[in-house]
All heavy atoms as an XYZ file, in Angstrom:
882
protein
N     123.539    116.981    120.704
C     124.655    117.899    120.721
C     124.425    119.030    119.665
O     124.747    120.176    119.946
C     125.943    117.132    120.397
C     127.199    117.991    120.423
S     127.529    118.495    122.104
C     129.111    119.188    121.919
N     123.928    118.639    118.500
C     123.696    119.674    117.459
C     122.698    120.703    117.897
O     122.869    121.880    117.689
C     123.203    119.007    116.171
C     124.253    118.424    115.321
C     123.692    118.050    113.988
N     124.509    117.027    113.382
C     124.245    116.496    112.275
N     123.127    116.785    111.641
N     125.048    115.608    111.717
N     121.597    120.256    118.540
C     120.582    121.158    119.012
C     121.161    122.121    120.008
O     120.873    123.317    120.022
C     119.375    120.443    119.593
C     118.552    119.701    118.551
C     117.411    118.999    119.173
C     116.636    118.251    118.131
N     115.498    117.493    118.666
N     122.017    121.636    120.911
C     122.641    122.482    121.922
C     123.544    123.489    121.235
O     123.529    124.665    121.594
C     123.444    121.594    122.885
C     124.119    122.435    123.956
C     123.527    122.850    125.131
C     125.400    123.035    123.909
N     124.417    123.651    125.776
C     125.570    123.739    125.068
C     126.442    122.995    122.982
C     126.730    124.470    125.358
C     127.570    123.668    123.277
C     127.706    124.421    124.455
N     124.318    123.103    120.238
C     125.229    124.029    119.547
C     124.422    125.091    118.836
O     124.798    126.286    118.908
C     126.091    123.250    118.560
N     123.365    124.736    118.172
C     122.542    125.708    117.472
C     121.911    126.685    118.498
O     121.866    127.877    118.244
C     121.480    125.005    116.571
C     122.190    124.312    115.394
C     120.456    125.991    116.072
C     121.295    123.369    114.624
N     121.390    126.122    119.573
C     120.820    126.999    120.592
C     121.850    127.984    121.137
O     121.524    129.142    121.381
C     120.254    126.179    121.723
N     123.095    127.511    121.319
C     124.141    128.394    121.841
C     124.463    129.524    120.893
O     124.683    130.642    121.283
C     125.382    127.577    122.175
N     124.515    129.194    119.576
C     124.788    130.227    118.567
C     123.662    131.238    118.532
O     123.947    132.423    118.489
C     124.943    129.516    117.186
C     126.196    128.628    117.130
C     125.027    130.577    116.084
C     127.492    129.347    117.345
N     122.449    130.774    118.604
C     121.303    131.735    118.582
C     121.335    132.591    119.812
O     121.144    133.793    119.726
C     119.978    130.956    118.397
C     119.933    130.342    116.983
C     118.768    131.901    118.684
C     118.805    129.387    116.741
N     121.626    131.991    120.946
C     121.701    132.796    122.183
C     122.827    133.821    122.118
O     122.680    134.952    122.534
C     121.940    131.871    123.399
N     123.936    133.458    121.500
C     125.070    134.387    121.344
C     124.712    135.532    120.417
O     125.045    136.707    120.688
C     126.275    133.649    120.830
N     123.945    135.247    119.363
C     123.538    136.251    118.456
C     122.597    137.239    119.113
O     122.689    138.441    118.941
C     122.854    135.669    117.219
N     121.660    136.719    119.891
C     120.717    137.603    120.595
C     121.487    138.451    121.606
O     121.258    139.646    121.704
C     119.642    136.725    121.322
C     118.768    137.612    122.236
C     118.731    136.094    120.248
N     122.397    137.834    122.338
C     123.222    138.585    123.323
C     124.045    139.662    122.639
O     124.152    140.768    123.086
C     124.055    137.652    124.145
N     124.622    139.303    121.484
C     125.419    140.194    120.706
C     124.632    141.368    120.249
O     125.116    142.512    120.268
N     123.433    141.107    119.761
C     122.571    142.205    119.301
C     122.184    143.111    120.463
O     122.143    144.309    120.335
C     121.311    141.642    118.616
O     121.679    140.983    117.458
N     121.874    142.528    121.598
C     121.507    143.330    122.766
C     122.704    144.167    123.237
O     122.567    145.280    123.650
C     121.032    142.405    123.904
N     123.868    143.571    123.143
C     125.088    144.259    123.591
C     125.340    145.494    122.707
O     125.862    146.491    123.206
C     126.191    143.208    123.521
C     127.607    143.587    123.324
C     128.312    144.514    124.074
C     128.523    143.006    122.407
N     129.606    144.487    123.623
C     129.731    143.615    122.603
C     128.409    142.012    121.472
C     130.873    143.284    121.880
C     129.536    141.674    120.735
C     130.723    142.306    120.964
N     125.041    145.428    121.432
C     125.197    146.604    120.569
C     124.008    147.522    120.566
O     124.006    148.537    119.918
C     125.478    146.098    119.145
N     123.003    147.229    121.333
C     121.730    147.971    121.335
C     121.957    149.456    121.600
O     122.724    149.838    122.513
C     120.769    147.406    122.342
N     121.208    150.244    120.846
C     121.274    151.684    121.055
C     122.600    152.327    120.709
O     122.793    153.482    121.001
N     123.481    151.609    120.065
C     124.738    152.232    119.704
C     125.683    152.375    120.858
O     126.652    153.179    120.780
N     125.464    151.704    121.956
C     126.303    151.841    123.162
C     127.416    150.820    123.112
O     127.403    149.854    123.859
C     125.460    151.659    124.430
C     124.359    152.667    124.502
N     124.558    154.013    124.715
C     123.012    152.506    124.355
C     123.370    154.629    124.733
N     122.451    153.743    124.490
N     128.367    151.008    122.196
C     129.481    150.051    122.109
C     130.527    150.288    123.145
O     130.846    151.423    123.475
C     130.124    150.160    120.700
C     129.198    149.771    119.515
C     129.942    149.960    118.218
C     128.756    148.336    119.638
N     131.032    149.195    123.647
C     132.119    149.238    124.601
C     133.363    149.883    123.877
O     133.741    149.405    122.850
C     132.428    147.827    125.025
C     133.501    147.718    126.092
O     134.389    148.594    126.149
O     133.517    146.688    126.766
N     133.926    150.935    124.450
C     135.073    151.587    123.822
C     136.374    150.669    123.762
O     137.291    151.075    123.123
C     135.315    152.831    124.660
C     134.710    152.506    125.964
C     133.581    151.570    125.686
N     136.301    149.524    124.387
C     137.505    148.682    124.365
C     137.642    147.899    123.070
O     138.652    147.267    122.826
C     137.458    147.679    125.554
O     136.410    146.763    125.352
N     136.608    147.945    122.252
C     136.640    147.268    120.937
C     137.621    147.918    119.988
O     137.971    149.109    120.137
N     138.093    147.140    119.045
C     139.072    147.604    118.025
C     138.426    147.600    116.627
O     137.849    146.614    116.248
C     140.284    146.702    118.067
C     141.380    147.066    117.135
C     142.544    146.101    117.305
C     143.576    146.408    116.223
N     144.623    145.373    116.235
N     138.574    148.708    115.930
C     138.060    148.715    114.533
C     138.985    147.902    113.621
O     140.206    148.082    113.659
C     137.972    150.189    114.047
O     137.135    150.906    114.871
C     137.471    150.227    112.603
N     138.391    146.980    112.894
C     139.098    146.090    111.996
C     138.301    145.903    110.743
O     137.127    146.136    110.661
C     139.328    144.737    112.662
C     140.217    144.741    113.893
C     140.515    143.324    114.389
O     140.590    142.397    113.605
O     140.612    143.225    115.645
N     139.050    145.425    109.684
C     138.392    145.035    108.462
C     138.706    143.545    108.292
O     139.844    143.108    108.405
C     138.955    145.832    107.281
O     138.635    147.177    107.461
C     138.349    145.323    105.955
N     137.647    142.786    108.076
C     137.759    141.297    107.967
C     137.221    140.911    106.615
O     136.144    141.333    106.199
C     136.932    140.633    109.150
C     137.515    141.091    110.479
C     136.955    139.107    108.999
C     136.614    140.751    111.615
N     137.951    140.021    105.928
C     137.469    139.480    104.653
C     137.200    137.989    104.811
O     137.961    137.315    105.500
C     138.563    139.664    103.591
C     138.870    141.124    103.308
C     139.968    141.188    102.282
C     140.369    142.646    102.037
N     141.509    142.761    101.090
N     136.139    137.530    104.161
C     135.805    136.133    104.209
C     134.439    135.850    103.653
O     133.725    136.747    103.191
N     134.044    134.597    103.801
C     132.687    134.208    103.285
C     131.682    134.471    104.374
O     131.866    134.074    105.519
C     132.692    132.710    102.919
C     131.329    132.255    102.499
C     131.265    130.729    102.301
O     132.260    130.010    102.346
O     130.085    130.230    102.178
N     130.608    135.132    104.011
C     129.504    135.353    104.979
C     128.695    134.087    105.005
O     128.260    133.524    103.954
C     128.635    136.514    104.549
C     129.313    137.913    104.733
C     128.538    138.962    104.153
C     129.624    138.159    106.180
N     128.507    133.528    106.192
C     127.846    132.211    106.429
C     126.688    132.382    107.410
O     126.589    133.318    108.195
C     128.884    131.203    107.010
C     129.517    131.730    108.295
C     129.922    130.850    105.974
C     130.383    130.754    109.027
N     125.778    131.420    107.275
C     124.787    131.364    108.346
C     125.348    130.395    109.465
O     125.861    129.308    109.128
C     123.423    130.850    107.829
C     123.355    129.359    107.563
O     123.824    128.915    106.516
O     122.816    128.636    108.458
N     125.366    130.869    110.648
C     126.026    130.192    111.768
C     125.326    128.871    112.090
O     126.016    127.934    112.506
C     126.103    131.082    112.988
C     126.967    132.318    112.772
S     128.728    131.926    112.619
C     129.124    131.472    114.276
N     124.013    128.769    111.919
C     123.308    127.546    112.281
C     123.815    126.378    111.413
O     124.168    125.328    111.967
C     121.830    127.744    112.130
N     123.854    126.524    110.118
C     124.294    125.409    109.264
C     125.810    125.184    109.359
O     126.265    124.039    109.317
C     123.894    125.689    107.802
S     122.149    125.457    107.469
N     126.566    126.261    109.537
C     128.010    126.092    109.656
C     128.347    125.272    110.874
O     129.161    124.363    110.818
C     128.719    127.444    109.685
C     130.197    127.271    109.784
C     130.963    126.929    108.655
C     130.887    127.420    110.970
C     132.329    126.686    108.728
C     132.241    127.208    111.060
C     132.955    126.851    109.933
O     134.324    126.603    110.046
N     127.740    125.612    111.975
C     127.991    124.885    113.244
C     127.450    123.450    113.237
O     128.056    122.526    113.737
C     127.485    125.672    114.482
C     128.174    126.995    114.651
S     129.947    126.907    114.845
C     130.143    126.040    116.409
N     126.274    123.277    112.631
C     125.686    121.962    112.653
C     126.300    120.958    111.688
O     126.459    119.819    112.033
C     124.184    122.094    112.341
N     126.654    121.437    110.467
C     127.218    120.482    109.476
C     128.226    121.131    108.574
O     128.421    120.699    107.429
C     126.096    119.800    108.720
C     125.197    120.766    108.019
N     125.463    121.300    106.761
C     123.969    121.273    108.358
C     124.471    122.100    106.376
N     123.573    122.089    107.323
N     128.914    122.210    109.015
C     129.898    122.953    108.251
C     129.400    123.393    106.892
O     130.089    123.400    105.857
C     131.147    122.114    108.080
C     132.393    122.948    107.881
C     133.687    122.193    107.900
O     133.716    120.964    108.124
O     134.747    122.808    107.667
N     128.123    123.836    106.836
C     127.569    124.396    105.613
C     128.233    125.641    105.211
O     128.304    126.632    105.978
N     128.824    125.636    103.996
C     129.570    126.806    103.490
C     129.752    126.597    102.024
O     129.442    125.556    101.448
C     130.919    126.994    104.195
C     131.825    125.839    103.987
C     133.163    126.038    104.675
C     134.031    124.796    104.453
N     135.301    124.908    105.052
N     130.278    127.596    101.341
C     130.632    127.521     99.928
C     129.464    127.817     99.020
O     128.291    127.982     99.444
N     129.781    127.833     97.698
C     128.782    128.128     96.713
C     127.584    127.178     96.719
O     126.436    127.593     96.529
C     129.439    128.141     95.308
N     127.830    125.915     96.998
C     126.717    124.926     97.001
C     125.768    125.109     98.153
O     124.657    124.648     98.168
C     127.297    123.501     97.003
C     128.044    123.144     98.256
C     128.611    121.764     98.208
C     129.364    121.450     99.495
N     130.361    120.458     99.363
N     126.172    125.899     99.156
C     125.369    126.171    100.315
C     124.766    127.574    100.333
O     123.958    127.921    101.180
C     126.165    125.938    101.591
C     125.298    126.009    102.845
N     125.235    127.140    103.659
C     124.491    125.099    103.370
C     124.398    126.926    104.606
N     123.870    125.708    104.483
N     125.094    128.395     99.323
C     124.678    129.810     99.371
C     123.147    130.004     99.427
O     122.662    130.848    100.139
C     125.237    130.525     98.129
N     122.426    129.225     98.640
C     120.951    129.371     98.629
C     120.358    129.026    100.009
O     119.490    129.707    100.472
C     120.370    128.481     97.515
C     118.933    128.731     97.229
C     118.485    127.940     96.027
C     117.072    128.236     95.645
N     116.641    127.581     94.459
N     120.841    127.982    100.598
C     120.390    127.575    101.925
C     120.781    128.635    102.957
O     119.960    128.978    103.807
C     121.021    126.202    102.315
S     120.545    125.659    103.976
N     121.985    129.160    102.861
C     122.407    130.190    103.801
C     121.535    131.421    103.748
O     121.163    131.969    104.737
C     123.886    130.584    103.501
N     121.178    131.813    102.520
C     120.271    132.944    102.344
C     118.921    132.711    102.997
O     118.368    133.568    103.734
C     120.082    133.307    100.853
N     118.388    131.487    102.844
C     117.119    131.157    103.425
C     117.217    131.145    104.959
O     116.359    131.624    105.671
C     116.612    129.819    102.929
N     118.323    130.560    105.487
C     118.505    130.477    106.899
C     118.657    131.849    107.577
O     118.019    132.115    108.607
C     119.689    129.624    107.257
S     119.414    127.839    106.890
N     119.448    132.730    106.958
C     119.648    134.081    107.563
C     118.363    134.883    107.433
O     117.988    135.584    108.410
C     120.826    134.802    106.826
C     120.875    136.265    107.215
C     122.120    134.113    107.220
N     117.613    134.734    106.369
C     116.333    135.422    106.253
C     115.399    134.916    107.298
O     114.581    135.696    107.864
C     115.705    135.204    104.825
O     116.634    135.737    103.851
C     114.380    135.912    104.672
N     115.463    133.652    107.598
C     114.648    133.041    108.633
C     115.052    133.342    110.082
O     114.421    132.926    111.005
N     116.181    134.029    110.254
C     116.588    134.402    111.594
C     117.904    133.795    112.090
O     118.287    134.031    113.237
N     118.512    132.864    111.300
C     119.789    132.304    111.730
C     120.814    133.401    111.901
O     120.850    134.364    111.112
C     120.260    131.231    110.768
N     121.714    133.311    112.875
C     122.767    134.274    113.032
C     123.703    134.276    111.842
O     123.941    133.290    111.191
C     123.517    133.819    114.282
C     122.612    132.778    114.934
C     121.747    132.220    113.858
N     124.267    135.430    111.567
C     125.234    135.694    110.481
C     126.663    135.590    111.025
O     126.916    136.032    112.132
C     124.980    137.045    109.865
C     125.810    137.434    108.672
C     125.513    136.554    107.465
C     125.511    138.916    108.332
N     127.554    135.017    110.258
C     128.953    134.959    110.601
C     129.817    135.176    109.417
O     129.358    135.269    108.290
N     131.081    135.352    109.651
C     132.046    135.490    108.590
C     133.160    134.500    108.832
O     133.691    134.400    109.967
C     132.554    136.945    108.370
C     133.299    137.491    109.604
C     133.455    137.052    107.182
N     133.507    133.710    107.814
C     134.553    132.694    107.874
C     135.719    133.202    107.073
O     135.622    133.376    105.838
C     134.030    131.352    107.328
C     135.010    130.230    107.083
C     135.587    129.781    108.448
C     134.353    129.087    106.369
N     136.838    133.416    107.730
C     138.000    133.924    107.028
C     138.835    132.793    106.392
O     138.563    131.641    106.647
C     138.997    134.628    108.027
O     139.520    133.678    108.955
C     138.282    135.773    108.814
N     139.712    133.160    105.474
C     140.506    132.153    104.704
C     141.280    131.270    105.634
O     141.534    130.098    105.354
C     141.416    132.848    103.727
C     140.669    133.617    102.687
C     140.653    132.926    101.350
C     140.048    133.781    100.294
N     138.855    133.262     99.751
N     141.707    131.803    106.849
C     142.491    130.973    107.788
C     141.615    130.181    108.739
O     142.099    129.618    109.671
C     143.468    131.875    108.538
C     142.847    132.868    109.430
O     141.631    133.024    109.427
O     143.603    133.547    110.114
N     140.287    130.172    108.525
C     139.365    129.326    109.237
C     138.823    129.920    110.532
O     138.079    129.278    111.295
N     139.072    131.200    110.767
C     138.523    131.885    111.958
C     137.093    132.335    111.669
O     136.813    132.766    110.548
C     139.332    133.068    112.376
C     138.937    133.698    113.649
C     139.965    134.673    114.178
C     139.528    135.203    115.550
N     140.437    136.106    116.142
N     136.225    132.157    112.613
C     134.818    132.536    112.483
C     134.485    133.669    113.415
O     134.775    133.611    114.612
C     133.860    131.325    112.755
C     132.406    131.727    112.667
C     134.149    130.176    111.788
N     133.805    134.725    112.904
C     133.343    135.849    113.689
C     131.832    135.855    113.608
O     131.244    135.672    112.518
C     133.846    137.180    113.094
C     135.333    137.397    113.150
C     136.153    136.803    112.210
C     135.834    138.269    114.087
C     137.527    137.046    112.236
C     137.233    138.514    114.126
C     138.027    137.853    113.169
O     139.389    138.122    113.208
N     131.169    136.110    114.723
C     129.775    136.367    114.723
C     129.581    137.823    114.206
O     130.306    138.705    114.616
C     129.198    136.248    116.147
C     127.713    136.493    116.365
C     126.886    135.464    115.589
C     127.366    136.547    117.808
N     128.605    138.031    113.327
C     128.335    139.343    112.792
C     127.081    139.866    113.435
O     126.102    139.238    113.410
C     128.194    139.344    111.255
C     127.920    140.742    110.730
C     129.431    138.757    110.618
N     127.183    141.102    114.054
C     126.033    141.679    114.712
C     125.880    143.125    114.208
O     126.869    143.716    113.727
C     126.152    141.631    116.273
C     126.092    140.205    116.748
C     127.372    142.325    116.744
N     124.694    143.664    114.419
C     124.407    145.015    113.972
C     124.464    145.986    115.125
O     124.286    145.563    116.302
N     124.691    147.212    114.829
C     124.596    148.295    115.785
C     123.198    148.891    115.636
O     122.879    149.369    114.568
C     125.691    149.342    115.529
C     125.678    150.526    116.499
O     124.674    150.660    117.259
O     126.696    151.236    116.484
N     122.380    148.838    116.655
C     120.978    149.258    116.531
C     120.849    150.727    116.205
O     119.755    151.131    115.744
C     120.189    148.901    117.817
C     119.986    147.436    117.961
N     119.250    146.711    117.115
C     120.509    146.602    118.921
C     119.295    145.442    117.497
N     120.052    145.355    118.550
N     121.912    151.512    116.359
C     121.806    152.930    115.948
C     122.000    153.105    114.432
O     121.717    154.140    113.916
C     122.846    153.777    116.741
O     124.142    153.429    116.323
N     122.480    151.999    113.789
C     122.689    152.072    112.318
C     122.616    150.597    111.814
O     123.687    149.963    111.663
C     123.982    152.699    111.957
C     124.186    152.797    110.452
O     123.274    152.570    109.676
N     125.408    153.111    110.033
N     121.428    150.106    111.519
C     121.245    148.711    111.119
C     121.588    148.490    109.639
O     121.705    147.350    109.187
C     119.818    148.252    111.358
C     119.555    147.970    112.839
C     120.189    146.691    113.329
O     120.490    145.778    112.546
O     120.425    146.644    114.522
N     121.710    149.580    108.851
C     121.915    149.422    107.375
C     123.089    148.543    107.055
O     122.950    147.623    106.203
C     122.054    150.775    106.734
C     122.135    150.719    105.231
C     122.229    152.065    104.605
C     122.417    151.929    103.083
N     122.697    153.201    102.446
N     124.277    148.712    107.662
C     125.402    147.834    107.279
C     125.151    146.339    107.547
O     125.575    145.478    106.793
C     126.604    148.346    108.118
C     126.225    149.752    108.458
C     124.726    149.730    108.547
N     124.446    146.056    108.649
C     124.088    144.663    108.985
C     123.142    144.093    107.926
O     123.303    142.962    107.511
C     123.519    144.557    110.355
C     123.205    143.137    110.770
C     124.204    142.238    111.069
C     121.902    142.700    110.811
C     123.927    140.952    111.452
C     121.623    141.357    111.164
C     122.642    140.486    111.481
O     122.352    139.209    111.777
N     122.173    144.860    107.523
C     121.166    144.426    106.539
C     121.936    144.188    105.220
O     121.643    143.202    104.518
C     120.078    145.478    106.362
C     119.157    145.160    105.170
C     119.241    145.530    107.625
N     122.877    145.043    104.896
C     123.681    144.849    103.639
C     124.518    143.591    103.771
O     124.644    142.855    102.799
C     124.551    146.078    103.425
C     123.793    147.331    103.058
C     124.554    148.584    103.043
O     125.723    148.653    103.552
O     124.079    149.593    102.483
N     125.075    143.319    104.904
C     125.902    142.122    105.110
C     125.028    140.831    104.967
O     125.399    139.884    104.284
C     126.593    142.144    106.468
N     123.814    140.912    105.518
C     122.898    139.730    105.386
C     122.592    139.420    103.902
O     122.499    138.282    103.541
C     121.647    139.976    106.170
C     121.737    139.766    107.655
C     120.451    140.078    108.419
C     119.276    139.313    107.943
N     118.091    139.520    108.790
N     122.462    140.468    103.129
C     122.145    140.323    101.669
C     123.300    139.666    100.939
O     123.077    139.111     99.852
C     121.810    141.669    101.083
N     124.496    139.687    101.513
C     125.671    139.090    100.883
C     125.980    137.702    101.350
O     127.003    137.070    100.936
C     126.913    139.999    101.107
C     126.803    141.366    100.568
C     128.031    142.225    101.033
C     126.732    141.393     99.053
N     125.167    137.101    102.186
C     125.435    135.797    102.725
C     125.649    134.774    101.608
O     124.955    134.805    100.582
C     124.314    135.284    103.723
C     123.050    135.003    102.990
C     124.772    134.111    104.518
N     126.663    133.921    101.740
C     127.020    132.969    100.743
C     128.121    133.475     99.818
O     128.689    132.699     99.030
N     128.457    134.766     99.878
C     129.447    135.355     99.031
C     130.691    135.822     99.865
O     130.557    135.906    101.125
C     128.921    136.555     98.325
N     131.769    136.076     99.205
C     132.933    136.625     99.897
C     132.719    138.133    100.023
O     132.203    138.841     99.115
C     134.217    136.403     99.086
C     134.694    134.972     99.158
O     134.389    134.281    100.186
O     135.336    134.492     98.234
N     133.038    138.659    101.183
C     132.765    140.075    101.484
C     133.887    140.609    102.373
O     134.709    139.908    102.918
C     131.436    140.216    102.228
N     133.881    141.952    102.445
C     134.796    142.656    103.328
C     133.928    143.436    104.282
O     133.082    144.261    103.890
C     135.678    143.616    102.497
C     136.623    144.452    103.363
C     137.685    145.171    102.480
C     137.068    146.424    101.880
N     138.078    147.280    101.248
N     134.149    143.132    105.594
C     133.348    143.827    106.641
C     134.329    144.710    107.460
O     135.404    144.284    107.840
C     132.700    142.808    107.601
C     131.769    141.786    107.013
C     131.219    140.913    108.095
C     130.631    142.473    106.268
N     133.870    145.857    107.757
C     134.560    146.764    108.641
C     133.711    146.999    109.829
O     132.483    147.193    109.690
C     134.920    148.096    107.966
O     135.748    147.817    106.791
C     135.733    149.031    108.871
N     134.285    147.014    111.018
C     133.505    147.279    112.240
C     134.367    147.127    113.496
O     135.584    146.995    113.414
N     133.703    147.085    114.609
C     134.350    147.009    115.912
C     134.320    145.561    116.334
O     133.269    144.931    116.356
C     133.609    147.916    116.948
O     133.505    149.206    116.432
C     134.426    147.956    118.248
N     135.504    145.040    116.664
C     135.649    143.628    117.044
C     135.802    143.525    118.539
O     136.581    144.258    119.173
C     136.854    142.995    116.292
C     137.105    141.589    116.747
C     136.611    143.010    114.796
N     135.034    142.569    119.108
C     135.107    142.280    120.545
C     135.221    140.783    120.757
O     134.674    140.012    119.918
C     133.777    142.707    121.199
C     133.479    144.188    121.148
C     132.713    144.708    120.079
C     133.982    145.040    122.118
C     132.472    146.021    120.030
C     133.666    146.389    122.064
C     132.928    146.899    120.984
N     135.881    140.387    121.832
C     135.866    138.967    122.207
C     135.342    138.882    123.657
O     135.895    139.629    124.510
C     137.294    138.371    122.118
O     137.743    138.440    120.752
C     137.319    136.921    122.575
N     134.352    138.068    123.879
C     133.783    137.874    125.161
C     133.451    136.401    125.340
O     132.819    135.821    124.482
C     132.468    138.701    125.319
C     132.645    140.205    125.136
C     131.910    140.959    126.154
N     131.673    142.346    125.844
C     132.616    143.256    125.756
N     133.836    142.920    125.942
N     132.337    144.534    125.459
N     133.848    135.850    126.432
C     133.532    134.460    126.767
C     133.971    133.457    125.680
O     133.296    132.507    125.450
N     135.061    133.795    124.985
C     135.570    132.937    123.938
C     134.909    133.131    122.573
O     135.309    132.474    121.588
N     133.953    134.026    122.470
C     133.308    134.299    121.207
C     133.767    135.660    120.639
O     133.756    136.646    121.412
C     131.789    134.364    121.409
C     130.905    134.620    120.182
C     131.000    133.493    119.145
C     129.465    134.835    120.605
N     134.150    135.696    119.396
C     134.611    136.911    118.800
C     133.518    137.371    117.842
O     133.014    136.581    117.037
C     135.905    136.755    118.034
O     136.906    136.280    118.958
C     136.420    138.043    117.434
N     133.190    138.658    117.893
C     132.103    139.224    117.104
C     132.576    140.532    116.456
O     133.487    141.236    117.021
C     130.867    139.472    117.904
N     131.995    140.834    115.331
C     132.244    142.192    114.715
C     130.899    142.910    114.636
O     129.927    142.344    114.118
C     132.912    142.054    113.321
C     133.123    143.435    112.745
C     132.168    141.147    112.396
C     134.061    143.469    111.523
N     130.850    144.084    115.174
C     129.718    144.950    115.065
C     129.891    145.721    113.800
O     130.697    146.631    113.704
C     129.524    145.890    116.266
C     128.300    146.751    116.116
C     129.485    145.116    117.549
N     129.244    145.300    112.722
C     129.536    145.738    111.347
C     129.119    147.199    111.154
O     127.995    147.589    111.508
C     128.934    144.780    110.322
C     127.411    144.825    110.339
C     129.424    145.085    108.949
N     130.029    147.983    110.575
C     129.730    149.394    110.220
C     129.767    149.592    108.723
O     129.357    150.611    108.212
C     130.673    150.360    110.954
O     131.983    150.092    110.617
N     130.361    148.586    107.998
C     130.408    148.681    106.545
C     130.554    147.298    105.996
O     131.305    146.432    106.526
C     131.625    149.503    106.091
C     131.668    149.641    104.600
C     132.797    150.570    104.219
N     132.844    150.659    102.769
C     133.453    151.559    102.086
N     134.141    152.478    102.720
N     133.396    151.540    100.792
N     129.786    146.956    104.926
C     129.827    145.679    104.290
C     129.910    145.862    102.807
O     129.095    146.663    102.231
C     128.587    144.823    104.653
N     130.796    145.154    102.144
C     130.905    145.230    100.689
C     131.326    143.919    100.112
O     132.105    143.185    100.701
C     131.818    146.307    100.210
C     133.212    146.297    100.802
C     133.990    147.569    100.542
O     134.365    147.836     99.375
O     134.293    148.310    101.469
N     130.792    143.565     98.958
C     131.095    142.317     98.288
C     132.497    142.407     97.681
O     132.889    143.430     97.144
C     130.045    141.994     97.212
C     130.213    140.632     96.553
C     129.031    140.374     95.640
C     129.217    138.941     95.062
N     128.098    138.637     94.153
N     133.221    141.298     97.764
C     134.563    141.229     97.128
C     134.429    140.776     95.679
O     133.578    140.086     95.300
C     135.456    140.281     97.891
C     135.913    140.762     99.254
C     136.747    139.735     99.950
C     136.723    142.047     99.170
């Protein structure tokens, strides 16, 4: 079950990145600002890896290609994806994994998965 969950998260991240490719964002998205802990989705989904004790692992996982997510204080998880026309905010968000951050971007929900195409990332 864990392998399937991790595979699903990775597939969602790839699909999300392709969906934002070339800066062709669907105009139905809504610009929002979301605050929470930046997490690596693989460890969070597999064993709820989060918090300060998991920050070093999260950094290694995201650097190794694990999808990035944001966990809000109310427990909602968003997949974080980049806009290929401007990857800088996504790279900045990845550098903050394991920390609390504020992300601004376009939020979409498709197939039960909510994602933010990040346009600004800053540490809280």
